[in-house]
PASEBA-1860 file (N, C-alpha, C; in nm, 3 decimals):
! residues 117
1> XXXXXXXX> 0.083/-0.120/0.000/0.000/0.000/0.000/0.087/0.125/0.000 ~ 0.028/0.233/-0.047/0.101/0.359/-0.053/0.115/0.421/0.086 ~ 0.183/0.533/0.090/0.213/0.604/0.214/0.174/0.750/0.193 ~ 0.120/0.813/0.297/0.072/0.951/0.287/0.140/1.037/0.393 ~ 0.188/1.153/0.349/0.235/1.254/0.442/0.126/1.360/0.448 ~ 0.070/1.384/0.566/-0.039/1.479/0.583/0.007/1.603/0.657 ~ -0.056/1.716/0.624/-0.021/1.845/0.683/-0.146/1.921/0.723 ~ -0.135/1.996/0.830/-0.240/2.086/0.876/-0.171/2.215/0.915
9> XXXXXXXX> -0.218/2.328/0.858/-0.152/2.455/0.888/-0.250/2.572/0.872 ~ -0.230/2.679/0.947/-0.311/2.800/0.925/-0.246/2.886/0.818 ~ -0.329/2.947/0.733/-0.280/3.036/0.628/-0.364/3.164/0.632 ~ -0.299/3.278/0.622/-0.371/3.405/0.617/-0.464/3.406/0.495 ~ -0.587/3.451/0.514/-0.684/3.457/0.406/-0.628/3.538/0.288 ~ -0.561/3.647/0.318/-0.505/3.732/0.212/-0.394/3.661/0.134 ~ -0.340/3.552/0.188/-0.230/3.481/0.123/-0.275/3.357/0.046 ~ -0.405/3.344/0.020/-0.454/3.225/-0.050/-0.385/3.207/-0.185
17> XXXXXXXX> -0.383/3.311/-0.268/-0.320/3.299/-0.400/-0.171/3.269/-0.389 ~ -0.108/3.329/-0.294/0.035/3.304/-0.269/0.057/3.159/-0.228 ~ -0.033/3.106/-0.146/-0.023/2.967/-0.101/-0.041/2.872/-0.220 ~ -0.140/2.901/-0.304/-0.163/2.818/-0.423/-0.039/2.820/-0.511 ~ 0.020/2.936/-0.529/0.141/2.948/-0.611/0.254/2.864/-0.552 ~ 0.268/2.866/-0.420/0.375/2.787/-0.359/0.351/2.637/-0.380 ~ 0.224/2.595/-0.377/0.191/2.454/-0.402/0.223/2.418/-0.548 ~ 0.190/2.508/-0.639/0.219/2.484/-0.781/0.370/2.474/-0.805
25> XXXXXXXX> 0.446/2.552/-0.731/0.592/2.548/-0.742/0.648/2.420/-0.679 ~ 0.589/2.377/-0.570/0.639/2.259/-0.497/0.609/2.128/-0.569 ~ 0.496/2.119/-0.640/0.456/1.992/-0.701/0.563/1.930/-0.790 ~ 0.623/2.003/-0.884/0.725/1.939/-0.968/0.843/1.884/-0.885 ~ 0.878/1.954/-0.778/0.985/1.907/-0.691/0.943/1.777/-0.622 ~ 0.823/1.777/-0.562/0.773/1.655/-0.497/0.767/1.539/-0.597 ~ 0.717/1.569/-0.715/0.702/1.467/-0.819/0.839/1.411/-0.860 ~ 0.937/1.497/-0.870/1.071/1.451/-0.911/1.132/1.355/-0.809
33> XXXXXXXX> 1.084/1.362/-0.686/1.133/1.272/-0.581/1.042/1.150/-0.560 ~ 0.945/1.132/-0.649/0.864/1.011/-0.645/0.723/1.026/-0.592 ~ 0.681/1.148/-0.559/0.546/1.169/-0.509/0.445/1.140/-0.620 ~ 0.336/1.072/-0.585/0.234/1.034/-0.682/0.117/1.132/-0.688 ~ 0.093/1.201/-0.578/-0.026/1.288/-0.568/0.001/1.399/-0.467 ~ -0.046/1.517/-0.499/-0.031/1.634/-0.410/-0.167/1.703/-0.405 ~ -0.227/1.707/-0.288/-0.359/1.768/-0.272/-0.352/1.875/-0.164 ~ -0.402/1.994/-0.196/-0.413/2.105/-0.102/-0.560/2.140/-0.089
41> XXXXXXXX> -0.610/2.155/0.032/-0.750/2.192/0.051/-0.759/2.317/0.140 ~ -0.852/2.404/0.106/-0.874/2.532/0.175/-0.999/2.515/0.262 ~ -0.987/2.535/0.391/-1.098/2.513/0.482/-1.220/2.598/0.450 ~ -1.335/2.533/0.436/-1.461/2.603/0.410/-1.563/2.577/0.520 ~ -1.560/2.459/0.578/-1.652/2.422/0.685/-1.570/2.354/0.794 ~ -1.497/2.437/0.870/-1.404/2.387/0.971/-1.440/2.454/1.104 ~ -1.538/2.396/1.175/-1.589/2.462/1.295/-1.490/2.460/1.412 ~ -1.503/2.561/1.496/-1.430/2.562/1.622/-1.487/2.451/1.709
49> XXXXXXXX> -1.403/2.395/1.792/-1.448/2.288/1.881/-1.453/2.333/2.025 ~ -1.507/2.248/2.109/-1.511/2.275/2.252/-1.386/2.220/2.320 ~ -1.349/2.098/2.281/-1.233/2.033/2.342/-1.114/2.024/2.247 ~ -1.144/2.001/2.118/-1.039/1.995/2.017/-1.101/2.021/1.879 ~ -1.021/2.066/1.788/-1.067/2.094/1.651/-0.947/2.129/1.565 ~ -0.967/2.132/1.435/-0.859/2.177/1.347/-0.817/2.320/1.382 ~ -0.912/2.415/1.397/-0.869/2.552/1.431/-0.791/2.559/1.562 ~ -0.834/2.483/1.662/-0.764/2.484/1.790/-0.624/2.422/1.776
57> XXXXXXXX> -0.614/2.317/1.696/-0.486/2.247/1.680/-0.378/2.338/1.623 ~ -0.416/2.426/1.530/-0.317/2.515/1.467/-0.319/2.656/1.526 ~ -0.401/2.675/1.630/-0.414/2.807/1.693/-0.451/2.913/1.590 ~ -0.554/2.879/1.510/-0.599/2.967/1.401/-0.638/3.104/1.456 ~ -0.594/3.207/1.386/-0.630/3.345/1.421/-0.745/3.390/1.332 ~ -0.811/3.500/1.367/-0.931/3.546/1.297/-0.912/3.570/1.147 ~ -0.792/3.606/1.107/-0.767/3.635/0.965/-0.704/3.516/0.891 ~ -0.724/3.396/0.945/-0.664/3.276/0.887/-0.768/3.169/0.855
65> XXXXXXXX> -0.727/3.077/0.769/-0.806/2.960/0.731/-0.719/2.838/0.758 ~ -0.781/2.727/0.794/-0.708/2.603/0.811/-0.693/2.534/0.676 ~ -0.571/2.496/0.644/-0.542/2.423/0.521/-0.502/2.280/0.560 ~ -0.563/2.184/0.490/-0.534/2.042/0.511/-0.481/1.988/0.379 ~ -0.367/1.925/0.381/-0.308/1.877/0.256/-0.238/1.744/0.277 ~ -0.212/1.676/0.164/-0.140/1.551/0.174/-0.063/1.522/0.046 ~ 0.041/1.443/0.064/0.122/1.392/-0.045/0.113/1.241/-0.040 ~ 0.086/1.178/-0.153/0.081/1.032/-0.159/0.209/0.982/-0.227
73> XXXXXXXX> 0.269/0.885/-0.162/0.394/0.824/-0.208/0.370/0.676/-0.239 ~ 0.455/0.615/-0.320/0.437/0.472/-0.347/0.452/0.387/-0.220 ~ 0.541/0.432/-0.129/0.567/0.358/-0.005/0.644/0.450/0.091 ~ 0.660/0.405/0.214/0.729/0.484/0.316/0.876/0.507/0.280 ~ 0.939/0.406/0.225/1.081/0.420/0.190/1.102/0.533/0.090 ~ 1.015/0.543/-0.009/1.025/0.651/-0.108/1.005/0.787/-0.041 ~ 0.906/0.795/0.047/0.880/0.922/0.118/0.999/0.960/0.205 ~ 1.052/0.867/0.281/1.166/0.896/0.369/1.287/0.943/0.288
81> XXXXXXXX> 1.314/0.875/0.179/1.427/0.913/0.093/1.405/1.051/0.032 ~ 1.282/1.077/-0.012/1.250/1.207/-0.072/1.269/1.320/0.028 ~ 1.217/1.304/0.150/1.230/1.412/0.249/1.376/1.438/0.282 ~ 1.457/1.332/0.292/1.599/1.352/0.321/1.666/1.432/0.208 ~ 1.635/1.398/0.083/1.693/1.469/-0.030/1.640/1.613/-0.040 ~ 1.510/1.630/-0.016/1.451/1.764/-0.028/1.508/1.861/0.075 ~ 1.540/1.812/0.193/1.594/1.900/0.296/1.731/1.955/0.257 ~ 1.799/1.890/0.164/1.928/1.936/0.114/1.917/2.009/-0.020
89> XXXXXXXX> 1.802/2.007/-0.081/1.781/2.064/-0.214/1.770/2.216/-0.205 ~ 1.856/2.292/-0.274/1.847/2.438/-0.271/1.712/2.491/-0.317 ~ 1.646/2.421/-0.410/1.514/2.464/-0.458/1.414/2.465/-0.344 ~ 1.425/2.371/-0.252/1.335/2.364/-0.137/1.365/2.478/-0.040 ~ 1.491/2.508/-0.022/1.530/2.613/0.073/1.487/2.751/0.028 ~ 1.477/2.772/-0.102/1.439/2.902/-0.157/1.289/2.916/-0.179 ~ 1.212/2.813/-0.146/1.069/2.814/-0.173/0.994/2.909/-0.078 ~ 0.896/2.980/-0.132/0.812/3.069/-0.053/0.720/2.985/0.035
97> XXXXXXXX> 0.720/3.009/0.164/0.634/2.938/0.259/0.537/3.038/0.323 ~ 0.421/3.058/0.262/0.328/3.162/0.310/0.239/3.114/0.426 ~ 0.301/3.064/0.531/0.228/3.019/0.649/0.325/3.017/0.767 ~ 0.270/3.006/0.885/0.351/3.002/1.006/0.391/2.857/1.033 ~ 0.512/2.822/0.996/0.559/2.684/1.011/0.562/2.636/1.155 ~ 0.565/2.727/1.251/0.565/2.687/1.392/0.430/2.628/1.433 ~ 0.325/2.664/1.358/0.191/2.612/1.391/0.146/2.505/1.292 ~ 0.234/2.465/1.205/0.205/2.357/1.111/0.231/2.223/1.181
105> XXXXXXXX> 0.147/2.126/1.149/0.173/1.991/1.198/0.169/1.897/1.081 ~ 0.243/1.789/1.092/0.250/1.693/0.984/0.280/1.555/1.041 ~ 0.257/1.457/0.960/0.287/1.320/1.000/0.277/1.227/0.880 ~ 0.336/1.111/0.894/0.332/1.009/0.790/0.235/0.899/0.829 ~ 0.160/0.852/0.731/0.053/0.754/0.756/0.058/0.640/0.656 ~ 0.053/0.519/0.706/0.040/0.403/0.619/-0.106/0.387/0.580 ~ -0.132/0.370/0.453/-0.269/0.354/0.404/-0.320/0.215/0.442 ~ -0.436/0.209/0.506/-0.494/0.080/0.547/-0.624/0.047/0.474
113> XXXXX> -0.681/0.146/0.404/-0.801/0.125/0.323/-0.803/0.233/0.217 ~ -0.827/0.194/0.091/-0.823/0.291/-0.018/-0.912/0.242/-0.131 ~ -1.024/0.307/-0.149/-1.117/0.274/-0.257/-1.153/0.399/-0.333 ~ -1.181/0.385/-0.460/-1.220/0.500/-0.541/-1.342/0.464/-0.622 ~ -1.425/0.562/-0.653/-1.543/0.539/-0.734/-1.506/0.529/-0.880
END
C-alpha cells in the first residue's frame, strides 16, 4: 500500500493565491522525488471545537483559514528518501512558505483502506 504525508496549517486569508502558487511550485519538486499525488484543501466548513478541533490544533487566528493537505507516495521508503533529499535541495530552501511553520503539523501515515469510485 502507498504512504501519505499529511499536513495541517493555518494560512492568512489574504495569502490564498500566494499559497496556491507555492503549491504549484512545490509539485514538480515533490514529483521529481517520487510523489504520486499532491492535494491542497482550503478550509470552508471547519468549525471551532469545545475540546479539540482543526482551528484549535493550529491556533488559528481570525484572519486565517485552516489548510489540510497531503502527499501520496508509493511507499514509506520513497517518502523517507524524498524528504531527506529535499531538505538538502536548494530549490526547497528558496521556496516561498506563506504560512507560520511553527503552527504547522505533519505526519506520515500508512494507508490501510483505499477505494475509489
